[in-house]
N, C-alpha and C positions, 0 to 999 in steps of 0.2 A: 361240105366245100360248096363255093360261091362259086358266078359266070368266073368272074375274075379270073380266079384261079386254075379253073378249066381251060381258059380259052389259053392261061400262059404254059401250061403242061399239052397241049396241042402244039402248040409255036415251039415249045424245046423241044418236041419231037421231029420236027420238021425242021429243026437245026437252027431255030433263032437263040442267037449266043444272050442276047439279053434279057431272053424269057428264061435261058439257063440259069443265069444268074441270080435273077429273083427270086426264084426257086431254089437256090442253093439254101442251106442253112448253114449259116457264117459260124459257125463253136469258137471259131478262133476268135474274131472278133470280142462273139459273146462272153469269151471267156476272160478278155482283159479287163471289160467292164464290169462285170461281177468282180474281179478280184484286183482291184484297182489300189495300189500302192501308193502311198501318201496319206498326207494329213488331207480331209473336207475341209476348205476354208470359206467359201461362201454360195450360197445359190442363189436361183433367180426363178423365174417359173417356169422356164423351160432347159434349164440350163444348169450345172453344179459345175465348180472348179475343186480341184486339188492342187496343194501348192508346196513346197520344200525348195528351201537353201539346200543347197550343196556344192562343194569343195572340189576343185578338177586341177591338179596339178598349181594353184596358188591362185587359181581364178575363179572366183563366185559366179554361181548360178544360180535362179529361180526355174526350178523343174515344174513346169503345169501341166495339167490332163484337162481336158473339158470333156465332160461328161453331156449329150444330150442333141439340142437340134442345130447347134453352133458346126458346121459341116465347111469345110474349104480344102480349096486347091489352088495352091499359088506359087510364081515363083519371085515374089517382092518381100516376102518376111511377114512379119507380124509385129503389134507395139502390144504393150501391155502398160496401162494408168491405172497405178494406184494413188487414190486422194485416200487422206487422213489428217490426223488432226494436226494444225499447223507444215503440212509436207505434200508435197506432190512430188512422185515417180514417175517417170515415164521411160519405160525400157524397151530397147530391141531385141528381136528374137536372135538367138546365136546363127541359125541357119536362114537362107531366102527360100529354098522350098519346104514347103510344108502341106502335108496333107492329110483329111482325116478319112479314118475306117469308119465304117458305117456298117451295120447289126442290123440286118433283115428283121433279128429274131426279137429283138425289143426297139426295134426303127428309132434306134438312136446311133449316135457318131461318138467317136472318141477323137480326140485330138491331143498330140504331145507336142508341147514348145518349150524349148527352153530360151531362158531370157538371160542374158548378160547385165548383172549386178557390181556396184563398186562397195566395197568392203565396210566402207563407213555408213552404209547405207542401209546394210543388211540386221542392223536392230531396230528398223522401220519395220520391218516385217513382221509385225504383232499386230493378232486379231485384235486385239484392244484399243489400237492406236489409228487401226484402217475405217475407211466410212464405206467407200467403193471402189471398187474393182469393175476396168473397164478390161476388155482384150478384144481386138481390133484390127480386120487382115483384108485389103481389097474393100469391096462395098456389105462385107460381113463383120456382125460388133453384135457382142455377149456382154452385158451390163449386171453387174453384180453388187445388190444393195445388203445382201441379208449374209450378214459374214457370221457364221457358225462358231459360237462359243460355248462348250461343255460346261462344265459343272465345275469340272478340275482345273478350268483353266483362268475363273473367276476369280 
């Protein structure tokens, strides 16, 4: 055990709530990170993004999950910019309040955001047609250029 951990344990024993939170092993968030549901779409040096198109009552959404260092807490929503061959989609989140969940086990965050998409734009969401993806909120941005294409999709 290192000195930092020892100090945290003493602070937690004295009732410091922040120290208790840091020592807490967050298995719930870690389980979400390990068992991500969705299609791994792209990656960057610090993050990876999972994306799927879903339909609910005639409305279409892109369900995204970002894993890694991208961590936000906002009441102003987020934007998803998808640039591809001969097109550019700029989508807004369906909710304004977004908060990432942090796992102190793997030292990563998981951020789930749904974006509204028009039905005629759904066919553009193909890995082979996309060059890069940028997700941003407030002053935080995650940029993805490494589109994941498996052997099955080629």
